[in-house]
MISEGU-729011 format. One record per atom (N, C-alpha, C): z, x, y; residue in one letter; atom name; residue number from 1. Coordinates in pm, whole numbers, plus 50000, padded with zeros to 5 digits. Example, Ala and Ser with C-alpha at 12.3 -4.5 7.8 and 13.67 -1.06 7.14 Angstrom:
PT    zz    xx    yy r  a   k
PT 50780 51319 49431 A  N   1
PT 50780 51230 49550 A CA   1
PT 50780 51320 49670 A  C   1
PT 50708 51285 49775 S  N   2
PT 50714 51367 49894 S CA   2
PT 50787 51290 50003 S  C   2
***
This chain:
PT    zz    xx    yy r  a   k
PT 50000 50085 49881 M  N   1
PT 50000 50000 50000 M CA   1
PT 50000 50088 50123 M  C   1
PT 49914 50055 50218 S  N   2
PT 49908 50131 50342 S CA   2
PT 49885 50033 50456 S  C   2
PT 49995 49990 50516 Q  N   3
PT 49989 49895 50626 Q CA   3
PT 50088 49936 50734 Q  C   3
PT 50063 49890 50855 V  N   4
PT 50155 49914 50967 V CA   4
PT 50180 49781 51036 V  C   4
PT 50290 49776 51112 S  N   5
PT 50326 49651 51180 S CA   5
PT 50237 49624 51301 S  C   5
PT 50181 49730 51360 D  N   6
PT 50086 49713 51469 D CA   6
PT 50002 49841 51478 D  C   6
PT 49893 49833 51553 V  N   7
PT 49804 49948 51565 V CA   7
PT 49798 49998 51710 V  C   7
PT 49906 49980 51781 S  N   8
PT 49916 50031 51917 S CA   8
PT 50019 50143 51921 S  C   8
PT 49996 50239 52008 L  N   9
PT 50085 50355 52019 L CA   9
PT 50176 50341 52141 L  C   9
PT 50307 50349 52115 A  N  10
PT 50405 50339 52224 A CA  10
PT 50431 50478 52283 A  C  10
PT 50486 50480 52405 N  N  11
PT 50528 50607 52464 N CA  11
PT 50645 50663 52384 N  C  11
PT 50633 50785 52340 Q  N  12
PT 50737 50842 52254 Q CA  12
PT 50720 50993 52247 Q  C  12
PT 50813 51058 52178 S  N  13
PT 50805 51204 52164 S CA  13
PT 50684 51240 52079 S  C  13
PT 50644 51365 52092 F  N  14
PT 50524 51408 52020 F CA  14
PT 50538 51392 51870 F  C  14
PT 50654 51427 51816 G  N  15
PT 50675 51416 51671 G CA  15
PT 50659 51272 51624 G  C  15
PT 50722 51179 51697 N  N  16
PT 50711 51037 51660 N CA  16
PT 50568 50985 51679 N  C  16
PT 50504 51033 51785 F  N  17
PT 50366 50992 51813 F CA  17
PT 50274 51033 51697 F  C  17
PT 50291 51156 51651 R  N  18
PT 50208 51205 51542 R CA  18
PT 50231 51125 51415 R  C  18
PT 50357 51094 51387 T  N  19
PT 50389 51015 51267 T CA  19
PT 50326 50877 51274 T  C  19
PT 50342 50812 51390 E  N  20
PT 50288 50677 51404 E CA  20
PT 50135 50677 51398 E  C  20
PT 50075 50777 51461 L  N  21
PT 49929 50787 51458 L CA  21
PT 49879 50808 51315 L  C  21
PT 49944 50894 51239 N  N  22
PT 49905 50916 51100 N CA  22
PT 49918 50789 51017 N  C  22
PT 50024 50711 51044 N  N  23
PT 50043 50585 50971 N CA  23
PT 49931 50486 51003 N  C  23
PT 49894 50480 51131 I  N  24
PT 49787 50388 51172 I CA  24
PT 49655 50431 51109 I  C  24
PT 49626 50562 51115 L  N  25
PT 49502 50612 51055 L CA  25
PT 49499 50588 50904 L  C  25
PT 49616 50603 50840 G  N  26
PT 49624 50577 50697 G CA  26
PT 49595 50432 50664 G  C  26
PT 49645 50341 50748 A  N  27
PT 49619 50198 50728 A CA  27
PT 49471 50166 50745 A  C  27
PT 49412 50221 50850 L  N  28
PT 49269 50198 50874 L CA  28
PT 49185 50258 50762 L  C  28
PT 49223 50376 50717 N  N  29
PT 49146 50445 50613 N CA  29
PT 49151 50373 50480 N  C  29
PT 49255 50295 50455 S  N  30
PT 49269 50222 50329 S CA  30
PT 49240 50073 50344 S  C  30
PT 49179 50034 50455 M  N  31
PT 49147 49893 50482 M CA  31
PT 49273 49806 50482 M  C  31
PT 49383 49858 50535 H  N  32
PT 49509 49782 50540 H CA  32
PT 49545 49726 50403 H  C  32
PT 49530 49808 50299 S  N  33
PT 49550 49760 50163 S CA  33
PT 49695 49721 50139 S  C  33
PT 49714 49612 50064 G  N  34
PT 49847 49563 50031 G CA  34
PT 49837 49432 49958 G  C  34
PT 49950 49381 49915 T  N  35
PT 49951 49255 49840 T CA  35
PT 49960 49133 49929 T  C  35
PT 49972 49154 50061 S  N  36
PT 49972 49043 50155 S CA  36
PT 49907 49090 50284 S  C  36
PT 49870 48996 50368 R  N  37
PT 49806 49030 50493 R CA  37
PT 49897 49116 50579 R  C  37
PT 49845 49223 50640 P  N  38
PT 49930 49309 50723 P CA  38
PT 49979 49234 50846 P  C  38
PT 50101 49263 50887 S  N  39
PT 50157 49196 51003 S CA  39
PT 50084 49234 51132 S  C  39
PT 50008 49342 51128 S  N  40
PT 49932 49385 51246 S CA  40
PT 49800 49310 51259 S  C  40
PT 49769 49222 51163 A  N  41
PT 49638 49156 51161 A CA  41
PT 49619 49067 51283 A  C  41
PT 49500 49072 51338 V  N  42
PT 49458 48983 51444 V CA  42
PT 49324 48922 51401 V  C  42
PT 49277 48826 51476 Q  N  43
PT 49150 48764 51441 Q CA  43
PT 49040 48870 51431 Q  C  43
PT 48975 48875 51314 G  N  44
PT 48870 48973 51293 G CA  44
PT 48911 49089 51203 G  C  44
PT 49039 49096 51167 T  N  45
PT 49086 49204 51080 T CA  45
PT 49035 49185 50937 T  C  45
PT 48981 49291 50880 I  N  46
PT 48941 49292 50740 I CA  46
PT 49042 49376 50663 I  C  46
PT 49095 49321 50554 W  N  47
PT 49194 49395 50478 W CA  47
PT 49170 49380 50328 W  C  47
PT 49232 49469 50252 L  N  48
PT 49210 49476 50108 L CA  48
PT 49333 49428 50034 L  C  48
PT 49317 49318 49960 D  N  49
PT 49427 49260 49883 D CA  49
PT 49432 49329 49746 D  C  49
PT 49544 49395 49720 T  N  50
PT 49559 49471 49595 T CA  50
PT 49646 49400 49492 T  C  50
PT 49665 49268 49511 T  N  51
PT 49752 49192 49421 T CA  51
PT 49714 49210 49275 T  C  51
PT 49585 49211 49246 N  N  52
PT 49539 49218 49107 N CA  52
PT 49483 49356 49072 N  C  52
PT 49530 49459 49141 S  N  53
PT 49478 49593 49115 S CA  53
PT 49507 49638 48972 S  C  53
PT 49615 49587 48913 G  N  54
PT 49647 49621 48774 G CA  54
PT 49544 49570 48677 G  C  54
PT 49466 49471 48721 S  N  55
PT 49358 49415 48638 S CA  55
PT 49223 49466 48684 S  C  55
PT 49225 49579 48752 N  N  56
PT 49102 49642 48801 N CA  56
PT 49025 49553 48897 N  C  56
PT 49098 49474 48976 S  N  57
PT 49033 49384 49070 S CA  57
PT 49096 49395 49209 S  C  57
PT 49013 49419 49308 L  N  58
PT 49055 49421 49447 L CA  58
PT 48977 49313 49522 L  C  58
PT 49039 49255 49626 E  N  59
PT 48973 49147 49699 E CA  59
PT 48968 49181 49848 E  C  59
PT 48849 49175 49903 I  N  60
PT 48830 49202 50045 I CA  60
PT 48840 49069 50121 I  C  60
PT 48928 49066 50221 K  N  61
PT 48954 48943 50295 K CA  61
PT 48933 48962 50445 K  C  61
PT 48895 48852 50510 F  N  62
PT 48874 48849 50655 F CA  62
PT 48972 48751 50716 F  C  62
PT 49050 48796 50814 F  N  63
PT 49148 48710 50880 F CA  63
PT 49083 48646 51003 F  C  63
PT 49075 48512 51004 D  N  64
PT 49008 48443 51114 D CA  64
PT 49102 48400 51226 D  C  64
PT 49226 48447 51219 G  N  65
PT 49325 48411 51319 G CA  65
PT 49430 48317 51267 G  C  65
PT 49396 48245 51161 S  N  66
PT 49493 48154 51100 S CA  66
PT 49492 48163 50947 S  C  66
PT 49376 48193 50888 D  N  67
PT 49364 48198 50743 D CA  67
PT 49289 48324 50699 D  C  67
PT 49315 48362 50574 D  N  68
PT 49242 48472 50513 D CA  68
PT 49123 48417 50436 D  C  68
PT 49006 48468 50464 I  N  69
PT 48884 48423 50398 I CA  69
PT 48838 48534 50303 I  C  69
PT 48832 48502 50175 S  N  70
PT 48786 48600 50076 S CA  70
PT 48634 48604 50077 S  C  70
PT 48577 48724 50090 F  N  71
PT 48432 48731 50087 F CA  71
PT 48377 48830 49985 F  C  71
PT 48464 48902 49913 A  N  72
PT 48413 48989 49807 A CA  72
PT 48526 49034 49717 A  C  72
PT 48494 49051 49590 T  N  73
PT 48588 49110 49496 T CA  73
PT 48527 49239 49443 T  C  73
PT 48611 49338 49421 V  N  74
PT 48567 49468 49373 V CA  74
PT 48623 49491 49233 V  C  74
PT 48536 49515 49138 N  N  75
PT 48577 49547 49003 N CA  75
PT 48580 49699 48991 N  C  75
PT 48700 49756 48991 T  N  76
PT 48712 49902 48992 T CA  76
PT 48684 49963 48855 T  C  76
PT 48674 49879 48753 S  N  77
PT 48640 49929 48620 S CA  77
PT 48489 49937 48602 S  C  77
PT 48420 49829 48645 A  N  78
PT 48274 49825 48631 A CA  78
PT 48203 49883 48752 A  C  78
PT 48281 49915 48857 N  N  79
PT 48223 49967 48981 N CA  79
PT 48119 49872 49039 N  C  79
PT 48159 49744 49049 T  N  80
PT 48069 49642 49104 T CA  80
PT 48139 49564 49214 T  C  80
PT 48059 49502 49300 I  N  81
PT 48111 49415 49406 I CA  81
PT 48044 49279 49391 I  C  81
PT 48124 49173 49389 N  N  82
PT 48072 49037 49383 N CA  82
PT 48106 48967 49514 N  C  82
PT 48003 48922 49585 F  N  83
PT 48024 48856 49713 F CA  83
PT 48050 48707 49693 F  C  83
PT 48142 48654 49772 I  N  84
PT 48184 48515 49761 I CA  84
PT 48139 48441 49886 I  C  84
PT 48080 48321 49866 D  N  85
PT 48044 48238 49980 D CA  85
PT 48049 48093 49935 D  C  85
PT 48095 48007 50021 S  N  86
PT 48112 47866 49984 S CA  86
PT 47980 47791 49978 S  C  86
PT 47876 47844 50044 T  N  87
PT 47749 47771 50047 T CA  87
PT 47635 47849 49986 T  C  87
PT 47641 47981 49984 V  N  88
PT 47531 48062 49932 V CA  88
PT 47583 48148 49818 V  C  88
PT 47518 48140 49704 T  N  89
PT 47555 48223 49590 T CA  89
PT 47432 48295 49539 T  C  89
PT 47453 48411 49484 F  N  90
PT 47343 48486 49423 F CA  90
PT 47389 48531 49287 F  C  90
PT 47346 48461 49186 D  N  91
PT 47382 48492 49049 D CA  91
PT 47252 48503 48971 D  C  91
PT 47199 48625 48960 I  N  92
PT 47068 48643 48899 I CA  92
PT 47070 48611 48750 I  C  92
PT 47188 48608 48690 V  N  93
PT 47198 48577 48547 V CA  93
PT 47192 48427 48524 V  C  93
PT 47267 48351 48605 N  N  94
PT 47278 48208 48582 N CA  94
PT 47194 48122 48675 N  C  94
PT 47142 48178 48783 D  N  95
PT 47059 48103 48876 D CA  95
PT 46925 48075 48810 D  C  95
PT 46890 47947 48796 T  N  96
PT 46765 47910 48728 T CA  96
PT 46644 47918 48819 T  C  96
PT 46664 47932 48950 S  N  97
PT 46550 47941 49041 S CA  97
PT 46579 48037 49157 S  C  97
PT 46611 48164 49127 P  N  98
PT 46637 48260 49235 P CA  98
PT 46510 48286 49314 P  C  98
PT 46524 48311 49445 Q  N  99
PT 46409 48335 49530 Q CA  99
PT 46429 48463 49609 Q  C  99
PT 46318 48533 49633 L  N 100
PT 46321 48656 49709 L CA 100
PT 46275 48629 49851 L  C 100
PT 46334 48701 49945 G  N 101
PT 46292 48690 50083 G CA 101
PT 46191 48796 50120 G  C 101
PT 46158 48884 50026 G  N 102
PT 46062 48991 50051 G CA 102
PT 46018 49051 49920 G  C 102
PT 45962 49171 49925 D  N 103
PT 45914 49237 49803 D CA 103
PT 46032 49285 49718 D  C 103
PT 46013 49283 49589 L  N 104
PT 46113 49333 49495 L CA 104
PT 46074 49473 49452 L  C 104
PT 46159 49570 49481 S  N 105
PT 46135 49708 49439 S CA 105
PT 46215 49738 49312 S  C 105
PT 46148 49787 49209 L  N 106
PT 46216 49819 49085 L CA 106
PT 46282 49957 49090 L  C 106
PT 46250 50036 49193 N  N 107
PT 46313 50167 49210 N CA 107
PT 46299 50251 49083 N  C 107
PT 46178 50253 49026 S  N 108
PT 46145 50330 48906 S CA 108
PT 46214 50280 48780 S  C 108
PT 46267 50157 48785 N  N 109
PT 46329 50097 48667 N CA 109
PT 46233 49998 48602 N  C 109
PT 46275 49935 48493 D  N 110
PT 46190 49843 48418 D CA 110
PT 46247 49702 48422 D  C 110
PT 46159 49604 48403 I  N 111
PT 46201 49467 48376 I CA 111
PT 46181 49444 48227 I  C 111
PT 46288 49412 48157 T  N 112
PT 46279 49390 48013 T CA 112
PT 46341 49256 47979 T  C 112
PT 46302 49201 47867 G  N 113
PT 46360 49073 47826 G CA 113
PT 46281 49012 47713 G  C 113
PT 46329 48898 47665 T  N 114
PT 46264 48829 47554 T CA 114
PT 46204 48697 47598 T  C 114
PT 46213 48664 47728 G  N 115
PT 46158 48538 47778 G CA 115
PT 46016 48556 47830 G  C 115
PT 45974 48466 47916 N  N 116
PT 45839 48468 47971 N CA 116
PT 45842 48496 48120 N  C 116
PT 45737 48555 48171 I  N 117
PT 45717 48573 48315 I CA 117
PT 45595 48492 48354 I  C 117
PT 45611 48400 48448 T  N 118
PT 45504 48311 48487 T CA 118
PT 45469 48331 48633 T  C 118
PT 45341 48351 48663 F  N 119
PT 45292 48363 48799 F CA 119
PT 45203 48243 48829 F  C 119
PT 45222 48181 48946 T  N 120
PT 45132 48075 48986 T CA 120
PT 45028 48126 49085 T  C 120
PT 45049 48247 49137 G  N 121
PT 44952 48309 49227 G CA 121
PT 44885 48425 49157 G  C 121
PT 44857 48530 49233 N  N 122
PT 44794 48649 49176 N CA 122
PT 44898 48758 49153 N  C 122
PT 44880 48836 49051 A  N 123
PT 44969 48949 49021 A CA 123
PT 44887 49077 49027 A  C 123
PT 44933 49173 49106 T  N 124
PT 44866 49302 49118 T CA 124
PT 44951 49408 49053 T  C 124
PT 44897 49478 48956 I  N 125
PT 44971 49579 48881 I CA 125
PT 44896 49710 48893 I  C 125
PT 44965 49812 48943 T  N 126
PT 44901 49943 48959 T CA 126
PT 44936 50038 48845 T  C 126
PT 45033 50001 48763 G  N 127
PT 45069 50084 48648 G CA 127
PT 45016 50023 48520 G  C 127
PT 45086 50048 48409 N  N 128
PT 45046 49996 48279 N CA 128
PT 45131 49875 48241 N  C 128
PT 45074 49786 48163 V  N 129
PT 45144 49670 48111 V CA 129
PT 45142 49675 47959 V  C 129
PT 45257 49661 47897 S  N 130
PT 45262 49655 47751 S CA 130
PT 45342 49533 47710 S  C 130
PT 45304 49473 47601 A  N 131
PT 45374 49353 47555 A CA 131
PT 45359 49341 47404 A  C 131
PT 45463 49289 47341 S  N 132
PT 45455 49263 47198 S CA 132
PT 45403 49123 47171 S  C 132
PT 45398 49041 47276 G  N 133
PT 45345 48905 47263 G CA 133
PT 45206 48897 47325 G  C 133
PT 45177 48783 47386 T  N 134
PT 45045 48758 47443 T CA 134
PT 45052 48756 47595 T  C 134
PT 44960 48825 47659 I  N 135
PT 44947 48820 47804 I CA 135
PT 44828 48730 47835 I  C 135
PT 44853 48620 47903 S  N 136
PT 44746 48526 47933 S CA 136
PT 44757 48478 48076 S  C 136
PT 44651 48421 48124 G  N 137
PT 44652 48369 48260 G CA 137
PT 44511 48338 48304 G  C 137
PT 44498 48273 48417 K  N 138
PT 44368 48238 48471 K CA 138
PT 44300 48363 48525 K  C 138
PT 44176 48386 48485 K  N 139
PT 44102 48502 48530 K CA 139
PT 44052 48479 48672 K  C 139
PT 44037 48588 48746 V  N 140
PT 43988 48580 48883 V CA 140
PT 43836 48587 48883 V  C 140
PT 43773 48477 48925 W  N 141
PT 43627 48470 48931 W CA 141
PT 43584 48457 49077 W  C 141
PT 43474 48526 49112 E  N 142
PT 43417 48514 49245 E CA 142
PT 43266 48494 49234 E  C 142
PT 43210 48430 49334 S  N 143
PT 43065 48407 49337 S CA 143
PT 43003 48500 49441 S  C 143
PT 42895 48569 49402 K  N 144
PT 42827 48663 49491 K CA 144
PT 42677 48636 49492 K  C 144
PT 42617 48642 49612 S  N 145
PT 42472 48624 49623 S CA 145
PT 42408 48737 49705 S  C 145
PT 42486 48836 49743 S  N 146
PT 42434 48955 49811 S CA 146
PT 42511 49075 49758 S  C 146
PT 42465 49193 49793 S  N 147
PT 42525 49315 49738 S CA 147
PT 42673 49326 49775 S  C 147
PT 42752 49381 49684 F  N 148
PT 42897 49386 49702 F CA 148
PT 42956 49500 49621 F  C 148
PT 43080 49535 49651 T  N 149
PT 43155 49633 49573 T CA 149
PT 43248 49558 49479 T  C 149
PT 43230 49579 49351 A  N 150
PT 43310 49508 49251 A CA 150
PT 43450 49568 49244 A  C 150
PT 43546 49485 49204 E  N 151
PT 43684 49527 49190 E CA 151
PT 43727 49514 49044 E  C 151
PT 43813 49607 49001 A  N 152
PT 43862 49605 48864 A CA 152
PT 43938 49477 48836 A  C 152
PT 43925 49429 48713 Q  N 153
PT 43992 49310 48662 Q CA 153
PT 43938 49181 48722 Q  C 153
PT 43822 49188 48788 K  N 154
PT 43762 49066 48841 K CA 154
PT 43634 49032 48764 K  C 154
PT 43591 48905 48781 R  N 155
PT 43473 48855 48714 R CA 155
PT 43384 48790 48819 R  C 155
PT 43254 48808 48803 Y  N 156
PT 43162 48766 48908 Y CA 156
PT 43048 48679 48855 Y  C 156
PT 43031 48562 48920 F  N 157
PT 42909 48485 48905 F CA 157
PT 42812 48541 49009 F  C 157
PT 42699 48594 48962 V  N 158
PT 42605 48658 49054 V CA 158
PT 42479 48572 49063 V  C 158
PT 42443 48537 49186 N  N 159
PT 42325 48455 49214 N CA 159
PT 42219 48544 49280 N  C 159
PT 42113 48575 49206 T  N 160
PT 42007 48661 49260 T CA 160
PT 41884 48580 49299 T  C 160
PT 41898 48450 49316 S  N 161
PT 41782 48367 49351 S CA 161
PT 41723 48406 49486 S  C 161
PT 41802 48468 49572 G  N 162
PT 41753 48509 49703 G CA 162
PT 41706 48652 49709 G  C 162
PT 41715 48725 49601 G  N 163
PT 41672 48864 49599 G CA 163
PT 41761 48949 49512 G  C 163
PT 41721 49074 49498 V  N 164
PT 41796 49168 49414 V CA 164
PT 41936 49187 49471 V  C 164
PT 42035 49192 49384 V  N 165
PT 42174 49215 49422 V CA 165
PT 42222 49343 49355 V  C 165
PT 42292 49426 49434 T  N 166
PT 42353 49547 49378 T CA 166
PT 42505 49529 49378 T  C 166
PT 42565 49545 49260 A  N 167
PT 42711 49542 49245 A CA 167
PT 42757 49686 49227 A  C 167
PT 42826 49741 49326 T  N 168
PT 42871 49880 49319 T CA 168
PT 43007 49886 49252 T  C 168
PT 43018 49968 49149 L  N 169
PT 43143 49979 49074 L CA 169
PT 43248 50055 49156 L  C 169
PT 43377 50039 49122 P  N 170
PT 43483 50110 49195 P CA 170
PT 43466 50261 49188 P  C 170
PT 43504 50330 49295 A  N 171
PT 43486 50475 49301 A CA 171
PT 43589 50551 49220 A  C 171
PT 43708 50495 49205 S  N 172
PT 43817 50567 49135 S CA 172
PT 43878 50479 49027 S  C 172
PT 43801 50446 48924 P  N 173
PT 43855 50360 48818 P CA 173
PT 43953 50435 48728 P  C 173
PT 44034 50360 48657 T  N 174
PT 44125 50417 48558 T CA 174
PT 44096 50354 48423 T  C 174
PT 44138 50422 48318 I  N 175
PT 44109 50375 48183 I CA 175
PT 44158 50232 48163 I  C 175
PT 44069 50148 48108 G  N 176
PT 44102 50010 48082 G CA 176
PT 44060 49913 48190 G  C 176
PT 44014 49963 48305 D  N 177
PT 43964 49873 48411 D CA 177
PT 43844 49795 48357 D  C 177
PT 43844 49664 48379 E  N 178
PT 43737 49579 48329 E CA 178
PT 43672 49502 48443 E  C 178
PT 43543 49478 48431 I  N 179
PT 43467 49395 48525 I CA 179
PT 43362 49318 48445 I  C 179
PT 43343 49191 48480 R  N 180
PT 43244 49110 48409 R CA 180
PT 43145 49051 48509 R  C 180
PT 43021 49031 48460 F  N 181
PT 42914 48974 48542 F CA 181
PT 42844 48863 48464 F  C 181
PT 42806 48757 48535 V  N 182
PT 42733 48645 48473 V CA 182
PT 42615 48609 48563 V  C 182
PT 42498 48592 48503 D  N 183
PT 42379 48546 48575 D CA 183
PT 42395 48396 48602 D  C 183
PT 42444 48363 48721 A  N 184
PT 42481 48225 48750 A CA 184
PT 42361 48133 48762 A  C 184
PT 42245 48184 48810 N  N 185
PT 42130 48098 48838 N CA 185
PT 42008 48129 48751 N  C 185
PT 42030 48203 48644 A  N 186
PT 41922 48236 48551 A CA 186
PT 41806 48305 48621 A  C 186
PT 41839 48402 48707 T  N 187
PT 41733 48469 48786 T CA 187
PT 41736 48621 48774 T  C 187
PT 41816 48674 48684 F  N 188
PT 41818 48820 48668 F CA 188
PT 41681 48875 48625 F  C 188
PT 41599 48791 48560 D  N 189
PT 41470 48838 48513 D CA 189
PT 41370 48853 48628 D  C 189
PT 41383 48771 48731 T  N 190
PT 41292 48781 48845 T CA 190
PT 41350 48867 48956 T  C 190
PT 41477 48855 48982 N  N 191
PT 41548 48939 49080 N CA 191
PT 41665 49004 49007 N  C 191
PT 41648 49130 48976 N  N 192
PT 41744 49199 48889 N CA 192
PT 41881 49215 48954 N  C 192
PT 41979 49232 48869 L  N 193
PT 42111 49278 48911 L CA 193
PT 42116 49428 48886 L  C 193
PT 42147 49504 48991 T  N 194
PT 42166 49648 48975 T CA 194
PT 42316 49678 48983 T  C 194
PT 42367 49745 48881 V  N 195
PT 42507 49785 48879 V CA 195
PT 42513 49932 48921 V  C 195
PT 42561 49957 49043 G  N 196
PT 42568 50093 49095 G CA 196
PT 42686 50168 49036 G  C 196
PT 42661 50283 48979 R  N 197
PT 42766 50355 48905 R CA 197
PT 42870 50418 48998 R  C 197
PT 42833 50444 49123 N  N 198
PT 42928 50497 49222 N CA 198
PT 42994 50627 49178 N  C 198
PT 42913 50716 49120 G  N 199
PT 42964 50849 49084 G CA 199
PT 43016 50862 48942 G  C 199
PT 43033 50751 48871 K  N 200
PT 43080 50757 48733 K CA 200
PT 42966 50718 48638 K  C 200
PT 42963 50775 48517 P  N 201
PT 42856 50739 48423 P CA 201
PT 42868 50593 48378 P  C 201
PT 42758 50541 48332 I  N 202
PT 42756 50411 48264 I CA 202
PT 42699 50435 48125 I  C 202
PT 42777 50409 48024 M  N 203
PT 42740 50437 47886 M CA 203
PT 42703 50584 47869 M  C 203
PT 42776 50672 47938 G  N 204
PT 42754 50815 47926 G CA 204
PT 42634 50866 48004 G  C 204
PT 42566 50778 48075 D  N 205
PT 42444 50816 48146 D CA 205
PT 42469 50813 48297 D  C 205
PT 42424 50917 48365 A  N 206
PT 42444 50926 48510 A CA 206
PT 42335 50850 48584 A  C 206
PT 42318 50721 48550 S  N 207
PT 42218 50636 48616 S CA 207
PT 42277 50497 48637 S  C 207
PT 42224 50431 48739 D  N 208
PT 42265 50294 48761 D CA 208
PT 42214 50205 48647 D  C 208
PT 42276 50090 48630 L  N 209
PT 42235 49996 48525 L CA 209
PT 42156 49883 48588 L  C 209
PT 42035 49859 48538 T  N 210
PT 41953 49747 48585 T CA 210
PT 41954 49638 48479 T  C 210
PT 41991 49518 48520 V  N 211
PT 42000 49405 48427 V CA 211
PT 41887 49308 48461 V  C 211
PT 41795 49288 48366 A  N 212
PT 41677 49204 48391 A CA 212
PT 41665 49092 48288 A  C 212
PT 41776 49056 48226 T  N 213
PT 41775 48952 48123 T CA 213
PT 41829 48821 48181 T  C 213
PT 41749 48718 48168 E  N 214
PT 41791 48586 48217 E CA 214
PT 41917 48539 48143 E  C 214
PT 42011 48488 48222 R  N 215
PT 42139 48436 48170 R CA 215
PT 42224 48546 48106 R  C 215
PT 42203 48667 48148 A  N 216
PT 42286 48777 48095 A CA 216
PT 42432 48754 48134 A  C 216
PT 42518 48787 48043 S  N 217
PT 42662 48780 48066 S CA 217
PT 42725 48897 47993 S  C 217
PT 42790 48986 48066 F  N 218
PT 42841 49108 48002 F CA 218
PT 42961 49162 48078 F  C 218
PT 43032 49250 48009 G  N 219
PT 43148 49313 48069 G CA 219
PT 43141 49464 48057 G  C 219
PT 43203 49532 48152 L  N 220
PT 43214 49677 48150 L CA 220
PT 43361 49716 48151 L  C 220
PT 43395 49817 48073 V  N 221
PT 43531 49868 48072 V CA 221
PT 43523 50020 48091 V  C 221
PT 43613 50074 48175 F  N 222
PT 43608 50217 48203 F CA 222
PT 43689 50294 48100 F  C 222
PT 43627 50405 48052 Y  N 223
PT 43693 50489 47952 Y CA 223
PT 43738 50622 48011 Y  C 223
PT 43644 50707 48050 D  N 224
PT 43681 50834 48113 D CA 224
PT 43563 50882 48198 D  C 224
PT 43577 51001 48258 N  N 225
PT 43474 51051 48348 N CA 225
PT 43351 51106 48275 N  C 225
PT 43360 51118 48143 T  N 226
PT 43245 51166 48066 T CA 226
PT 43160 51049 48019 T  C 226
PT 43224 50950 47956 Q  N 227
PT 43151 50833 47908 Q CA 227
PT 43141 50726 48015 Q  C 227
PT 43238 50725 48106 G  N 228
PT 43234 50631 48217 G CA 228
PT 43257 50487 48176 G  C 228
PT 43173 50397 48231 W  N 229
PT 43182 50254 48205 W CA 229
PT 43106 50220 48076 W  C 229
PT 43171 50148 47985 L  N 230
PT 43109 50113 47857 L CA 230
PT 43089 49963 47849 L  C 230
PT 42978 49923 47791 L  N 231
PT 42951 49781 47771 L CA 231
PT 43048 49726 47668 L  C 231
PT 43104 49610 47698 M  N 232
PT 43199 49547 47606 M CA 232
PT 43127 49465 47501 M  C 232
PT 43002 49428 47527 E  N 233
PT 42920 49356 47430 E CA 233
PT 42785 49428 47420 E  C 233
PT 42726 49423 47299 K  N 234
PT 42593 49481 47282 K CA 234
PT 42506 49383 47204 K  C 234
***
């Protein structure tokens, strides 16, 4: 316990002054710890209730001028702090619909579990995904009628009825990146689709891919810088 009756310094001899000052500093340094509110408390004082310290539990309280308001408990065994609020709670274990106010950083850690993760929007993953179950979801499809730069993991309906279209592949693909193309208007035979390799081979060949088959539908997956983009169907 480290509490004082007040935190003001009276006129006194140097020896007494030093003693009283050390007592006040000790109280401040220990958050006025004790089993009851310090008698020096005024509105706004925060103090540490050590009543249950034998059970590895400390309680941080705020004195509002008439009552002590508990706003956190400290588990000295688990080294955790649980915040208390009468209207707002955050219990990530038992809360069935927790919400974030911003981005969630994993800080180089993992999310693991045996349940499901469901996205209603888009999910962007820059690392690897592994699962022992099934990963499913709505594929991202876009419609294109003029030349464009394709993006990994996207699928494109390509309309060449107005002329030849060039789809330029990503410049820095990684292994497993996939892209799909579909002849949306059955015009690849008259106005070809050109797939620009953008510095990477296609089927091991350092040439762009020209698609001249009506109703062609195919996918490319990137392997490495030697073989490059490989056809997923033949």
